[in-house]
C-alpha positions in Angstrom: 0.0 0.0 0.0 1.4 3.5 -0.9 1.7 6.3 1.5 -1.1 8.1 -0.2 -3.4 5.0 0.0 -2.7 4.7 3.7 -3.7 8.3 4.3 -6.8 8.1 2.1 -7.9 5.0 4.1 -7.6 6.9 7.4 -9.4 10.1 6.4 -13.1 10.0 7.5 -15.9 11.5 5.5 -18.5 13.1 7.8 -21.7 14.2 6.1 -23.6 17.3 7.1 -20.7 18.8 9.2 -20.5 21.6 10.1 -23.8 22.2 8.3 -26.2 20.3 6.1 -24.9 19.6 2.6 -21.2 19.7 3.6 -19.1 16.5 3.4 -16.3 17.2 5.9 -13.0 15.4 5.4 -11.6 14.6 8.9 -7.9 14.1 9.0 -7.8 13.5 12.8 -7.4 9.8 12.3 -4.2 10.4 10.3 -2.5 11.9 13.4 -4.0 9.4 15.8 -2.2 6.5 14.2 1.6 6.9 14.3 2.1 4.6 11.3 -0.4 6.6 9.2 1.0 9.9 10.4 4.5 8.7 9.3 3.0 7.6 6.0 1.6 11.1 5.6 4.9 12.8 6.3 6.7 10.3 4.0 4.2 10.9 1.3 4.5 14.7 1.5 8.3 14.5 1.6 8.3 12.3 -1.6 5.8 14.5 -3.3 7.8 17.6 -2.7 11.3 16.1 -3.3 11.8 18.0 -6.6 10.8 21.4 -5.1 13.8 23.5 -4.2 13.1 25.3 -0.9 15.1 26.9 1.8 12.4 27.3 4.5 9.0 25.9 5.1 6.3 28.4 6.2 3.6 26.4 8.0 0.1 27.8 8.4 -1.6 27.7 11.8 -2.5 25.4 13.2 -2.5 22.0 11.5 0.0 23.1 9.0 2.5 23.1 11.9 1.9 19.4 12.4 3.1 18.6 8.9 5.6 21.4 8.4 7.6 20.7 11.5 8.6 17.1 10.6 9.3 18.1 7.0 11.6 21.0 8.1 13.4 18.7 10.6 13.9 15.9 8.1 15.3 18.4 5.6 17.4 20.3 8.2 15.8 23.5 7.2 14.1 26.3 9.2 10.4 26.3 10.0 8.6 29.7 9.8 5.3 30.0 11.6 2.4 31.8 9.8 0.0 32.6 12.7 -3.3 34.1 13.4 -3.3 37.8 14.5 -1.9 38.5 17.9 -0.2 35.2 18.5 3.4 36.2 17.7 5.3 38.1 20.4 7.7 40.1 18.2 7.4 42.6 15.4 5.2 41.2 12.6 4.0 41.8 9.1 0.3 41.1 8.7 -2.1 40.4 5.8 -5.9 40.5 6.2 -7.9 38.4 3.8 -11.5 37.5 3.2 -13.3 34.4 4.4 -16.7 33.1 3.5 -18.2 34.9 6.5 -15.8 37.7 7.4 -12.1 38.3 7.5 -9.0 36.9 9.1 -5.4 38.0 9.5 -2.2 36.0 9.1 1.1 37.2 10.5 4.8 36.3 10.3 7.7 37.6 12.4 9.6 40.3 10.6 13.0 38.9 9.7 12.0 35.3 9.6 12.2 35.5 5.8 14.8 37.2 3.8 15.2 38.3 0.2 16.1 35.4 -1.9 14.6 32.7 0.4 12.7 30.0 -1.5 9.7 29.2 0.7 7.5 26.2 0.7 4.1 27.1 2.1 2.5 24.2 3.9 -1.0 23.5 5.3 -3.1 20.5 6.0 -6.0 21.3 3.7 -6.6 23.4 0.6 -10.2 24.6 0.0 -10.6 28.0 -1.6 -7.0 29.0 -1.2 -7.5 32.2 0.7 -5.3 31.4 3.7 -2.5 30.1 1.5 -2.7 33.1 -0.8 -2.4 35.3 2.3 0.7 33.3 3.2 2.1 33.8 -0.3 1.5 37.6 0.1 3.4 37.6 3.4 6.3 35.7 1.9 6.5 38.0 -1.1 6.2 41.2 1.0 9.2 40.0 3.0 11.2 39.8 -0.2 11.2 36.0 -0.4 9.8 33.9 -3.2 7.2 31.1 -3.1 8.8 27.8 -4.1 5.5 26.1 -4.0 2.5 25.1 -1.9 2.1 21.7 -0.2 -1.1 20.2 1.3 -2.1 16.9 2.8 -5.6 17.2 1.2 -7.0 19.4 -1.6 -10.7 19.8 -2.2 -10.4 20.4 -5.9 -14.0 21.5 -6.5 -13.5 24.6 -4.4 -10.8 26.0 -6.8 -8.0 26.7 -4.4 -5.4 25.2 -6.6 -6.3 27.4 -9.6 -6.2 30.4 -7.3 -2.7 29.7 -6.1 -1.2 28.5 -9.3 -0.1 32.0 -10.4 2.1 32.2 -7.2 3.8 28.8 -7.4 3.2 25.1 -8.1 0.6 23.4 -6.0 1.0 19.9 -4.6 -1.4 17.8 -2.6 -1.0 14.2 -1.4 -4.8 13.5 -1.5 -7.3 15.1 -3.8 -11.1 15.0 -3.5 
């Protein structure tokens, strides 16, 4: 069984959550089983092996779970992209639209430098708004987006197409 197949087998489909008509893809079982979690990290690492990156910028909060092991394995820095007010130092912020309001993503000033090639990583790609905000932060700090990596992509929501102009988009599992 491939890494991808092990992950697909673990992801639960929960109908009508958080509201009627939504089919929620629950990745919690992936992290609850060390063998499947390892398969997920192995699969992401293999999928991204040809991407040349210097730093991984992981998006709060579940992006941290996948970004940290990838950064450690590669011996490269992990940069945290956090919700507003969570970083203690000087930050750069981007506010972006959500389906029902707005959100803000921040990065510590100085965590990224001009010339850095940055892999933006998160657990799930839906509409791409959060990852696009991450790309904007990376670019405003003078770095470049090396690519986007996701455990799961919900293709019908169009996030991949939205991000493609900023860099290549990779997902281990597509629905």
